[in-house]
C-alpha atoms as an extended CHARMM CRD file, in Angstrom:
* protein
*
        89  EXT
         1         1  MET       CA              6.8090000000       14.1160000000      -24.8280000000  PROA      1               0.0000000000
         2         2  LEU       CA              3.3990000000       14.0380000000      -23.8540000000  PROA      2               0.0000000000
         3         3  VAL       CA              3.0950000000       18.1590000000      -23.9830000000  PROA      3               0.0000000000
         4         4  LYS       CA              4.7120000000       18.2700000000      -27.5000000000  PROA      4               0.0000000000
         5         5  LYS       CA              1.9760000000       15.3810000000      -28.8560000000  PROA      5               0.0000000000
         6         6  GLY       CA             -0.5240000000       17.1410000000      -26.8510000000  PROA      6               0.0000000000
         7         7  ARG       CA             -1.4070000000       14.6780000000      -24.4690000000  PROA      7               0.0000000000
         8         8  LEU       CA             -0.5190000000       16.7960000000      -21.3900000000  PROA      8               0.0000000000
         9         9  LEU       CA             -1.6060000000       20.7720000000      -21.6000000000  PROA      9               0.0000000000
        10        10  LEU       CA              0.5130000000       22.8590000000      -18.8490000000  PROA      10              0.0000000000
        11        11  THR       CA             -0.8100000000       26.3920000000      -17.9460000000  PROA      11              0.0000000000
        12        12  TRP       CA              2.9960000000       27.0960000000      -17.4990000000  PROA      12              0.0000000000
        13        13  PRO       CA              6.1160000000       27.0010000000      -20.0770000000  PROA      13              0.0000000000
        14        14  LEU       CA              7.0840000000       23.4690000000      -19.6450000000  PROA      14              0.0000000000
        15        15  GLU       CA             10.5300000000       24.8850000000      -18.0570000000  PROA      15              0.0000000000
        16        16  GLU       CA              9.1310000000       26.3080000000      -15.3430000000  PROA      16              0.0000000000
        17        17  TRP       CA              6.7800000000       23.7790000000      -14.7870000000  PROA      17              0.0000000000
        18        18  VAL       CA              9.1920000000       21.0280000000      -14.3090000000  PROA      18              0.0000000000
        19        19  ARG       CA             11.2570000000       23.5250000000      -12.0040000000  PROA      19              0.0000000000
        20        20  ALA       CA              8.2260000000       24.3360000000       -9.9630000000  PROA      20              0.0000000000
        21        21  MET       CA              7.9160000000       20.4350000000       -9.1420000000  PROA      21              0.0000000000
        22        22  PHE       CA             11.3910000000       19.8220000000       -8.6640000000  PROA      22              0.0000000000
        23        23  ALA       CA             11.0080000000       22.7680000000       -5.9920000000  PROA      23              0.0000000000
        24        24  ALA       CA              7.7130000000       21.3110000000       -4.2300000000  PROA      24              0.0000000000
        25        25  PRO       CA              7.5640000000       20.1060000000       -0.4440000000  PROA      25              0.0000000000
        26        26  GLY       CA              8.4480000000       16.1880000000       -0.5370000000  PROA      26              0.0000000000
        27        27  VAL       CA              9.4680000000       16.0330000000       -4.1710000000  PROA      27              0.0000000000
        28        28  VAL       CA             12.9010000000       13.9230000000       -4.0750000000  PROA      28              0.0000000000
        29        29  THR       CA             15.1800000000       13.0020000000       -7.2920000000  PROA      29              0.0000000000
        30        30  ALA       CA             16.0480000000        9.2340000000       -6.9300000000  PROA      30              0.0000000000
        31        31  ALA       CA             19.2690000000        7.6460000000       -8.2870000000  PROA      31              0.0000000000
        32        32  ILE       CA             19.1400000000        4.6660000000      -10.4190000000  PROA      32              0.0000000000
        33        33  THR       CA             21.3850000000        2.3700000000       -8.5900000000  PROA      33              0.0000000000
        34        34  PRO       CA             22.8450000000       -0.6990000000       -9.9310000000  PROA      34              0.0000000000
        35        35  ALA       CA             20.7450000000       -2.7290000000       -7.3790000000  PROA      35              0.0000000000
        36        36  ILE       CA             17.6450000000       -0.5620000000       -8.8370000000  PROA      36              0.0000000000
        37        37  ALA       CA             19.0400000000       -1.7840000000      -12.6140000000  PROA      37              0.0000000000
        38        38  LEU       CA             18.9760000000       -5.3940000000      -11.4680000000  PROA      38              0.0000000000
        39        39  ASN       CA             15.7920000000       -5.3890000000      -10.0050000000  PROA      39              0.0000000000
        40        40  ALA       CA             14.1780000000       -3.7980000000      -13.1750000000  PROA      40              0.0000000000
        41        41  ALA       CA             15.2400000000       -6.8780000000      -14.7220000000  PROA      41              0.0000000000
        42        42  GLN       CA             14.0320000000       -9.1480000000      -12.6260000000  PROA      42              0.0000000000
        43        43  LEU       CA             10.6430000000       -8.0860000000      -11.3050000000  PROA      43              0.0000000000
        44        44  PRO       CA              8.2320000000      -10.5960000000       -9.7380000000  PROA      44              0.0000000000
        45        45  GLY       CA              5.0910000000      -11.5620000000      -11.7520000000  PROA      45              0.0000000000
        46        46  SER       CA              4.1460000000      -10.1660000000      -15.2340000000  PROA      46              0.0000000000
        47        47  PRO       CA              5.9300000000       -6.6270000000      -15.4730000000  PROA      47              0.0000000000
        48        48  PRO       CA              5.1590000000       -4.2670000000      -17.9800000000  PROA      48              0.0000000000
        49        49  ARG       CA              7.3520000000       -4.8850000000      -21.0760000000  PROA      49              0.0000000000
        50        50  ASP       CA              8.4120000000       -1.0090000000      -21.6630000000  PROA      50              0.0000000000
        51        51  PRO       CA             11.9060000000       -0.9640000000      -20.0910000000  PROA      51              0.0000000000
        52        52  ALA       CA             11.3540000000        2.4170000000      -18.7880000000  PROA      52              0.0000000000
        53        53  ASP       CA              8.3230000000        1.6870000000      -16.7000000000  PROA      53              0.0000000000
        54        54  ARG       CA             10.3600000000       -1.8060000000      -15.6160000000  PROA      54              0.0000000000
        55        55  ILE       CA             13.2130000000        0.8360000000      -14.0110000000  PROA      55              0.0000000000
        56        56  LEU       CA             10.1190000000        3.3300000000      -12.3810000000  PROA      56              0.0000000000
        57        57  ILE       CA              8.6690000000        0.3960000000      -10.7460000000  PROA      57              0.0000000000
        58        58  ALA       CA             12.0610000000       -0.6090000000       -9.6240000000  PROA      58              0.0000000000
        59        59  THR       CA             12.8880000000        2.4080000000       -8.1060000000  PROA      59              0.0000000000
        60        60  ALA       CA              9.8270000000        3.5210000000       -6.6900000000  PROA      60              0.0000000000
        61        61  ALA       CA              9.7780000000       -0.1560000000       -4.7510000000  PROA      61              0.0000000000
        62        62  ALA       CA             13.4630000000        0.4800000000       -3.6510000000  PROA      62              0.0000000000
        63        63  TYR       CA             12.3280000000        3.7720000000       -2.0210000000  PROA      63              0.0000000000
        64        64  GLY       CA              9.0190000000        3.0130000000       -1.0480000000  PROA      64              0.0000000000
        65        65  ALA       CA              7.5620000000        5.5330000000       -3.2850000000  PROA      65              0.0000000000
        66        66  ALA       CA              4.2620000000        5.2520000000       -4.9180000000  PROA      66              0.0000000000
        67        67  ILE       CA              3.8710000000        5.7720000000       -8.5510000000  PROA      67              0.0000000000
        68        68  LEU       CA              1.0680000000        8.4720000000      -10.0830000000  PROA      68              0.0000000000
        69        69  THR       CA              0.1820000000        7.3790000000      -13.4030000000  PROA      69              0.0000000000
        70        70  ARG       CA             -2.2930000000        6.3110000000      -16.2610000000  PROA      70              0.0000000000
        71        71  ASP       CA             -0.2430000000        3.7950000000      -17.2630000000  PROA      71              0.0000000000
        72        72  LYS       CA             -2.8980000000        0.9110000000      -17.3200000000  PROA      72              0.0000000000
        73        73  ALA       CA              0.1010000000       -1.6940000000      -17.3190000000  PROA      73              0.0000000000
        74        74  MET       CA              1.6840000000       -0.2710000000      -14.5730000000  PROA      74              0.0000000000
        75        75  LEU       CA             -1.6090000000       -0.0390000000      -12.5110000000  PROA      75              0.0000000000
        76        76  HSD       CA             -2.6250000000       -3.7200000000      -13.3960000000  PROA      76              0.0000000000
        77        77  TYR       CA              1.1820000000       -4.5660000000      -12.3290000000  PROA      77              0.0000000000
        78        78  ALA       CA              0.7000000000       -3.0900000000       -9.3450000000  PROA      78              0.0000000000
        79        79  LYS       CA             -2.8930000000       -4.1590000000       -8.6470000000  PROA      79              0.0000000000
        80        80  ALA       CA             -1.8510000000       -7.8400000000       -9.4220000000  PROA      80              0.0000000000
        81        81  THR       CA              1.3630000000       -8.3010000000       -7.5120000000  PROA      81              0.0000000000
        82        82  GLY       CA              1.6340000000       -5.6390000000       -4.9290000000  PROA      82              0.0000000000
        83        83  HSD       CA              4.9570000000       -5.2980000000       -5.8090000000  PROA      83              0.0000000000
        84        84  VAL       CA              5.0570000000       -1.4710000000       -6.0530000000  PROA      84              0.0000000000
        85        85  ARG       CA              2.1590000000        1.2390000000       -5.1630000000  PROA      85              0.0000000000
        86        86  CYS       CA              0.3850000000        2.7500000000       -8.2570000000  PROA      86              0.0000000000
        87        87  VAL       CA             -2.1240000000        5.7270000000       -7.9710000000  PROA      87              0.0000000000
        88        88  ALA       CA             -4.7550000000        5.9980000000      -10.7170000000  PROA      88              0.0000000000
        89        89  CYS       CA             -4.7110000000        9.5630000000      -11.9420000000  PROA      89              0.0000000000
């Protein structure tokens, strides 16, 4: 969506970029388990209202991963609660 809206500019075609990113060392895909879905609905503090953001937060917390984002709500939540690591980009 960000590419289509012109908010993200890529130097490669989107399909090629996605394939390259998923093939990069250290990149893993994460399954959304029932526990992650439940945790997304029960995040501590005042989590972002966007359901997709809540799923990302719960998934990152479950896998011990950091979220690389510009989303102010996610960055604020991470700083306020320490529940998940978010890195501003």
